[in-house]
C-alpha positions as CSV (number, residue, x, y, z in Angstrom):
1,M,41.2,29.8,-12.6
2,L,38.3,27.3,-12.8
3,P,35.1,28.2,-10.8
4,N,34.6,26.0,-7.9
5,R,32.1,23.2,-9.0
6,E,30.3,20.8,-6.9
7,P,31.1,17.0,-7.8
8,A,28.7,15.6,-10.5
9,A,27.1,13.1,-7.9
10,K,25.9,16.1,-6.0
11,L,24.4,17.8,-9.0
12,D,22.8,14.5,-10.1
13,R,21.3,14.1,-6.8
14,A,20.1,17.5,-6.8
15,A,18.6,17.1,-10.3
16,L,16.9,13.9,-9.2
17,E,15.4,15.4,-6.0
18,D,14.1,18.3,-8.2
19,E,12.5,15.9,-10.5
20,L,11.1,13.9,-7.7
21,R,9.4,17.1,-6.2
22,T,8.2,17.9,-9.7
23,L,6.6,14.4,-10.0
24,A,4.9,14.8,-6.6
25,C,3.2,17.9,-7.8
26,A,2.2,16.1,-11.1
27,K,0.7,13.3,-9.1
28,Q,-1.4,15.7,-7.0
29,L,-2.8,17.1,-10.2
30,L,-3.3,13.7,-11.8
31,S,-5.2,12.4,-8.6
32,E,-7.6,15.3,-8.9
33,E,-8.2,14.6,-12.5
34,L,-8.9,11.0,-11.5
35,R,-11.3,12.0,-8.8
36,F,-13.1,14.4,-11.2
37,A,-13.3,11.6,-13.9
38,Q,-14.8,9.1,-11.2
39,A,-17.3,11.8,-10.1
40,Q,-18.3,12.4,-13.7
41,Q,-19.1,8.7,-14.1
42,R,-20.7,8.2,-10.7
43,F,-22.9,11.3,-10.6
44,S,-23.7,12.2,-14.2
45,S,-27.1,11.3,-15.6
46,D,-25.8,12.1,-19.2
47,P,-24.4,8.9,-20.9
48,E,-21.9,11.1,-23.0
49,T,-20.5,12.6,-19.9
50,S,-20.2,9.3,-18.1
51,T,-18.4,8.0,-21.2
52,K,-16.0,10.9,-21.1
53,G,-15.4,10.3,-17.4
54,R,-14.5,6.7,-18.1
55,Q,-12.1,7.8,-20.9
56,A,-10.4,10.5,-18.7
57,E,-10.2,8.0,-16.0
58,A,-8.4,5.4,-18.2
59,N,-6.0,8.2,-19.4
60,A,-5.3,9.4,-16.0
61,V,-4.6,5.8,-14.5
62,V,-2.1,5.3,-17.4
63,A,-0.5,8.7,-16.7
64,L,-0.4,8.1,-13.0
65,D,1.2,4.5,-13.5
66,R,4.0,6.0,-15.6
67,L,4.5,8.8,-13.1
68,M,4.7,6.4,-10.3
69,T,7.0,4.1,-12.2
70,R,9.4,7.0,-12.8
71,A,9.2,8.2,-9.2
72,R,10.1,4.7,-8.0
73,A,13.1,4.7,-10.3
74,I,14.3,8.1,-9.0
75,E,14.0,6.9,-5.4
76,G,16.0,3.8,-6.2
77,K,18.7,5.9,-7.7
78,L,18.8,8.2,-4.8
79,D,18.9,5.3,-2.4
80,L,21.9,3.8,-4.3
81,M,23.6,7.3,-4.0
82,R,22.9,7.6,-0.3
83,R,24.5,4.0,0.2
84,G,27.4,4.9,-2.0
85,V,26.6,2.1,-4.5
86,P,27.5,3.1,-8.2
87,N,24.5,3.2,-10.4
88,P,24.8,0.0,-12.6
89,I,22.6,1.5,-15.3
90,G,23.8,4.9,-15.7
């Protein structure tokens, strides 16, 4: 006898919700990195530290953009699932 399994849609939904929570935690960490990098630029009297802060800020902004794009995609998929619309992309 086969074990009782949840439908694939429920598992997919749970996996997407888990990923969304993981992204929320990562967003918080990136936001802290961004604030630290901006503080390095603003309050450092050392030009090298200020330059490192600028580079760190640029890297954090790129990472945050990618993270937010993925989060929006997941939210869109979850919305389609809630409305019962089949996912056109897969």
